LUMKOLMI-398149 format. One line per 8 residues: number of its first residue (from 1); their letters; for each residue x, y, z of N, C-alpha, C, CB. Coordinates in nm, 4 decimals, m for minus. Glycine has a CB too. Example, Ala and Ser with C-alpha at 12.3 -4.5 7.8 and 13.67 -1.06 7.14 Angstrom:
1	as	1.3190 m0.5690 0.7800 1.2300 m0.4500 0.7800 1.3200 m0.3300 0.7800 1.1308 m0.4473 0.9046 ~ 1.2850 m0.2250 0.7080 1.3670 m0.1060 0.7140 1.2900 0.0030 0.7870 1.4084 m0.0598 0.5725
% end
This chain:
1	mnhfdhek	13.6357 6.6474 17.9635 13.6906 6.6636 18.0957 13.7222 6.8115 18.1174 13.8165 6.5756 18.1147 ~ 13.6814 6.8639 18.2323 13.7091 7.0023 18.2681 13.8401 7.0095 18.3452 13.5932 7.0620 18.3512 ~ 13.9290 7.0938 18.2952 14.0584 7.1092 18.3603 14.0646 7.2306 18.4508 14.1666 7.1182 18.2574 ~ 13.9763 7.3255 18.4300 13.9767 7.4498 18.5052 13.8403 7.4715 18.5689 14.0140 7.5687 18.4145 ~ 13.8401 7.5435 18.6812 13.7154 7.5679 18.7533 13.6103 7.6364 18.6677 13.7423 7.6512 18.8755 ~ 13.6512 7.7321 18.5852 13.5528 7.8079 18.5074 13.4783 7.7200 18.4069 13.6215 7.9223 18.4342 ~ 13.5405 7.6131 18.3624 13.4766 7.5247 18.2650 13.3574 7.4496 18.3244 13.5778 7.4254 18.2110 ~ 13.3508 7.4443 18.4571 13.2414 7.3748 18.5252 13.1198 7.4646 18.5439 13.2883 7.3231 18.6602
9	ldvyqiai	13.1354 7.5938 18.5209 13.0274 7.6888 18.5443 12.9297 7.6922 18.4271 13.0842 7.8279 18.5692 ~ 12.8007 7.6804 18.4579 12.6980 7.6904 18.3535 12.7060 7.8250 18.2818 12.5577 7.6711 18.4140 ~ 12.7273 7.9309 18.3585 12.7328 8.0646 18.2983 12.8494 8.0756 18.1999 12.7457 8.1723 18.4077 ~ 12.9578 8.0081 18.2284 13.0715 8.0087 18.1356 13.0339 7.9370 18.0058 13.1956 7.9414 18.2003 ~ 12.9672 7.8246 18.0172 12.9258 7.7497 17.8978 12.8280 7.8318 17.8138 12.8614 7.6150 17.9378 ~ 12.7373 7.9028 17.8796 12.6440 7.9895 17.8076 12.7200 8.1028 17.7394 12.5367 8.0465 17.9036 ~ 12.8182 8.1588 17.8083 12.8991 8.2672 17.7505 12.9770 8.2183 17.6289 12.9963 8.3241 17.8558 ~ 13.0284 8.0974 17.6349 13.1013 8.0405 17.5207 13.0052 8.0210 17.4026 13.1686 7.9046 17.5598
17	dwvshaqd	12.8831 7.9766 17.4308 12.7830 7.9647 17.3242 12.7515 8.1020 17.2638 12.6536 7.8994 17.3786 ~ 12.7457 8.2041 17.3481 12.7173 8.3399 17.3011 12.8261 8.3871 17.2032 12.7068 8.4375 17.4211 ~ 12.9492 8.3441 17.2230 13.0582 8.3829 17.1324 13.0220 8.3458 16.9888 13.1917 8.3147 17.1739 ~ 12.9698 8.2262 16.9677 12.9314 8.1819 16.8329 12.8153 8.2629 16.7781 12.8946 8.0339 16.8341 ~ 12.7160 8.2879 16.8632 12.5996 8.3660 16.8188 12.6408 8.5089 16.7845 12.4897 8.3669 16.9278 ~ 12.7243 8.5671 16.8686 12.7699 8.7048 16.8447 12.8497 8.7133 16.7150 12.8554 8.7551 16.9631 ~ 12.9307 8.6124 16.6882 13.0079 8.6114 16.5642 12.9151 8.6075 16.4427 13.1041 8.4912 16.5617 ~ 12.8106 8.5275 16.4506 12.7131 8.5223 16.3412 12.6487 8.6595 16.3202 12.6046 8.4160 16.3703
25	iqeglprg	12.6154 8.7255 16.4287 12.5559 8.8593 16.4198 12.6547 8.9570 16.3585 12.5115 8.9087 16.5588 ~ 12.7784 8.9543 16.4062 12.8819 9.0445 16.3546 12.8996 9.0266 16.2043 13.0154 9.0201 16.4267 ~ 12.9060 8.9026 16.1612 12.9276 8.8742 16.0192 12.8089 8.9174 15.9338 12.9542 8.7259 15.9988 ~ 12.6894 8.9245 15.9940 12.5707 8.9636 15.9202 12.5444 9.1133 15.9194 12.4532 8.8942 15.9763 ~ 12.6241 9.1892 15.9948 12.6037 9.3343 15.9979 12.6412 9.3943 15.8628 12.6870 9.3997 16.1116 ~ 12.5699 9.4979 15.8218 12.5988 9.5588 15.6920 12.7313 9.6341 15.6915 12.4868 9.6528 15.6529 ~ 12.7790 9.6591 15.5736 12.9005 9.7371 15.5545 12.8844 9.8718 15.6253 12.9311 9.7568 15.4028 ~ 12.9905 9.9179 15.6861 12.9852 10.0426 15.7603 12.9546 10.0241 15.9077 12.8837 10.1322 15.7000
33	sgnladql	12.9381 9.8990 15.9504 12.9093 9.8697 16.0913 13.0306 9.8114 16.1622 12.7915 9.7730 16.1023 ~ 13.1473 9.8348 16.1068 13.2693 9.7759 16.1624 13.2945 9.8122 16.3067 13.3864 9.8173 16.0814 ~ 13.2712 9.9372 16.3440 13.2944 9.9785 16.4822 13.2022 9.9053 16.5779 13.2755 10.1288 16.4966 ~ 13.0759 9.8927 16.5398 12.9804 9.8224 16.6239 13.0163 9.6743 16.6341 12.8382 9.8393 16.5691 ~ 13.0564 9.6149 16.5230 13.0958 9.4736 16.5238 13.2180 9.4519 16.6121 13.1248 9.4249 16.3809 ~ 13.3151 9.5424 16.6030 13.4353 9.5315 16.6866 13.4011 9.5436 16.8342 13.5374 9.6389 16.6480 ~ 13.3139 9.6386 16.8666 13.2752 9.6581 17.0061 13.2016 9.5362 17.0591 13.1880 9.7829 17.0209 ~ 13.1137 9.4798 16.9781 13.0422 9.3588 17.0178 13.1396 9.2435 17.0395 12.9375 9.3209 16.9120
41	qratasiv	13.2367 9.2320 16.9524 13.3366 9.1259 16.9656 13.4179 9.1421 17.0942 13.4301 9.1255 16.8439 ~ 13.4615 9.2634 17.1237 13.5401 9.2866 17.2454 13.4577 9.2608 17.3710 13.5941 9.4299 17.2474 ~ 13.3334 9.3087 17.3717 13.2482 9.2877 17.4889 13.2183 9.1393 17.5088 13.1172 9.3665 17.4749 ~ 13.1954 9.0686 17.3996 13.1694 8.9245 17.4063 13.2890 8.8509 17.4661 13.1373 8.8687 17.2660 ~ 13.4082 8.8826 17.4181 13.5289 8.8186 17.4719 13.5481 8.8541 17.6187 13.6529 8.8604 17.3910 ~ 13.5156 8.9762 17.6551 13.5313 9.0206 17.7936 13.4445 8.9389 17.8886 13.4967 9.1688 17.8059 ~ 13.3251 8.9037 17.8451 13.2376 8.8219 17.9299 13.3078 8.6912 17.9649 13.1021 8.7936 17.8589 ~ 13.3516 8.6210 17.8627 13.4140 8.4894 17.8810 13.5416 8.5000 17.9643 13.4456 8.4255 17.7446
49	lniaegag	13.6249 8.5962 17.9306 13.7539 8.6090 17.9983 13.7382 8.6477 18.1452 13.8400 8.7119 17.9271 ~ 13.6445 8.7349 18.1752 13.6266 8.7761 18.3142 13.5599 8.6689 18.3984 13.5454 8.9027 18.3205 ~ 13.4704 8.5903 18.3398 13.4149 8.4763 18.4134 13.5279 8.3794 18.4491 13.3045 8.4041 18.3296 ~ 13.6125 8.3497 18.3526 13.7243 8.2577 18.3771 13.8189 8.3139 18.4830 13.8015 8.2305 18.2464 ~ 13.8493 8.4420 18.4716 13.9416 8.5010 18.5686 13.8803 8.5031 18.7079 13.9803 8.6430 18.5263 ~ 13.7513 8.5340 18.7162 13.6838 8.5332 18.8457 13.6818 8.3954 18.9087 13.5430 8.5839 18.8310 ~ 13.6593 8.2946 18.8279 13.6561 8.1581 18.8798 13.7912 8.1160 18.9354 13.6126 8.0614 18.7711 ~ 13.8973 8.1764 18.8845 14.0316 8.1425 18.9313 14.0741 8.2158 19.0569 14.1296 8.1704 18.8243
57	efagadka	13.9937 8.3109 19.1006 14.0251 8.3869 19.2216 13.9776 8.3127 19.3453 13.9615 8.5263 19.2161 ~ 14.0476 8.3326 19.4552 14.0083 8.2700 19.5812 13.9381 8.3687 19.6729 14.1298 8.2117 19.6512 ~ 13.9801 8.4926 19.6710 13.9188 8.5941 19.7564 13.7823 8.6321 19.6998 14.0100 8.7192 19.7685 ~ 13.6819 8.6323 19.7857 13.5464 8.6614 19.7424 13.5318 8.7964 19.6754 13.4545 8.6542 19.8582 ~ 13.5987 8.8976 19.7285 13.5875 9.0321 19.6711 13.6471 9.0364 19.5310 13.6573 9.1351 19.7612 ~ 13.7586 8.9693 19.5111 13.8211 8.9662 19.3783 13.7343 8.8890 19.2798 13.9615 8.9031 19.3859 ~ 13.6815 8.7766 19.3254 13.5931 8.6942 19.2417 13.4726 8.7775 19.1980 13.5466 8.5662 19.3185 ~ 13.4109 8.8481 19.2932 13.2929 8.9294 19.2642 13.3256 9.0413 19.1659 13.2358 8.9881 19.3935
65	rfyriakr	13.4431 9.1006 19.1790 13.4832 9.2095 19.0887 13.4861 9.1621 18.9434 13.6215 9.2645 19.1290 ~ 13.5463 9.0474 18.9182 13.5532 8.9951 18.7815 13.4148 8.9578 18.7292 13.6457 8.8733 18.7758 ~ 13.3302 8.9036 18.8157 13.1958 8.8690 18.7729 13.1137 8.9941 18.7414 13.1261 8.7858 18.8802 ~ 13.1360 9.1020 18.8175 13.0678 9.2288 18.7875 13.1118 9.2831 18.6521 13.0957 9.3330 18.8978 ~ 13.2410 9.2722 18.6228 13.2910 9.3178 18.4927 13.2274 9.2354 18.3811 13.4461 9.3074 18.4863 ~ 13.2165 9.1052 18.4005 13.1526 9.0186 18.3000 13.0075 9.0602 18.2790 13.1597 8.8699 18.3430 ~ 12.9379 9.0913 18.3877 12.7986 9.1341 18.3762 12.7887 9.2661 18.3004 12.7349 9.1478 18.5154 ~ 12.8784 9.3593 18.3283 12.8775 9.4869 18.2556 12.9034 9.4645 18.1073 12.9826 9.5832 18.3137
73	satecaaa	12.9910 9.3713 18.0756 13.0187 9.3414 17.9351 12.8973 9.2790 17.8677 13.1394 9.2479 17.9229 ~ 12.8229 9.1965 17.9407 12.6999 9.1393 17.8851 12.5977 9.2496 17.8573 12.6402 9.0340 17.9815 ~ 12.5900 9.3463 17.9478 12.5010 9.4601 17.9275 12.5448 9.5418 17.8065 12.4973 9.5484 18.0528 ~ 12.6752 9.5539 17.7877 12.7284 9.6242 17.6711 12.6891 9.5525 17.5420 12.8816 9.6361 17.6808 ~ 12.6930 9.4195 17.5435 12.6485 9.3422 17.4262 12.5018 9.3692 17.3976 12.6711 9.1908 17.4482 ~ 12.4207 9.3718 17.5022 12.2778 9.3984 17.4840 12.2571 9.5361 17.4218 12.2030 9.3886 17.6188 ~ 12.3334 9.6349 17.4666 12.3209 9.7694 17.4102 12.3657 9.7728 17.2644 12.4028 9.8693 17.4923 ~ 12.4706 9.6990 17.2316 12.5168 9.6924 17.0923 12.4081 9.6315 17.0037 12.6478 9.6096 17.0816
81	ldvakrrs	12.3385 9.5307 17.0551 12.2290 9.4706 16.9795 12.1140 9.5698 16.9638 12.1797 9.3422 17.0485 ~ 12.0886 9.6499 17.0678 11.9860 9.7542 17.0567 12.0199 9.8545 16.9469 11.9695 9.8272 17.1904 ~ 12.1474 9.8930 16.9401 12.1921 9.9866 16.8364 12.1730 9.9246 16.6982 12.3408 10.0257 16.8579 ~ 12.2155 9.7998 16.6836 12.2019 9.7316 16.5545 12.0552 9.7187 16.5153 12.2678 9.5925 16.5595 ~ 11.9700 9.6899 16.6122 11.8276 9.6779 16.5836 11.7697 9.8135 16.5426 11.7526 9.6222 16.7062 ~ 11.8084 9.9187 16.6129 11.7575 10.0520 16.5798 11.8002 10.0935 16.4406 11.8058 10.1549 16.6818 ~ 11.9202 10.0516 16.3999 11.9699 10.0816 16.2661 11.9107 9.9869 16.1615 12.1223 10.0732 16.2637 ~ 11.8250 9.8991 16.2039 11.7653 9.7966 16.1174 11.8697 9.7035 16.0573 11.6859 9.8621 16.0060
89	sit	11.9798 9.6866 16.1294 12.0847 9.5944 16.0861 12.0532 9.4504 16.1247 12.2182 9.6354 16.1456 ~ 11.9725 9.4349 16.2306 11.9284 9.3024 16.2746 11.7798 9.3113 16.3082 12.0121 9.2518 16.3985 ~ 11.7142 9.1967 16.3160 11.5716 9.1953 16.3537 11.5561 9.1414 16.4942 11.4883 9.1103 16.2544
% end
């Protein structure tokens, strides 16, 4: 049963799934990648939290602002994965 509006959103469910995948990636990063792992963790959490916060807003402009922040955080995750791939930390 969904108690909050954000739980009904497909994008929120996908973001929650990404949390598990990102954690697996973080745990598999080699020693010395702590900063990158931390940044990936923060950006991942930001996606989920901003989607939830946006869903709780009533004003369209406020809702859009939180969704834009979530999108930027998703882009940040993609860049972190690019860095890890370039370092040959992930395939």
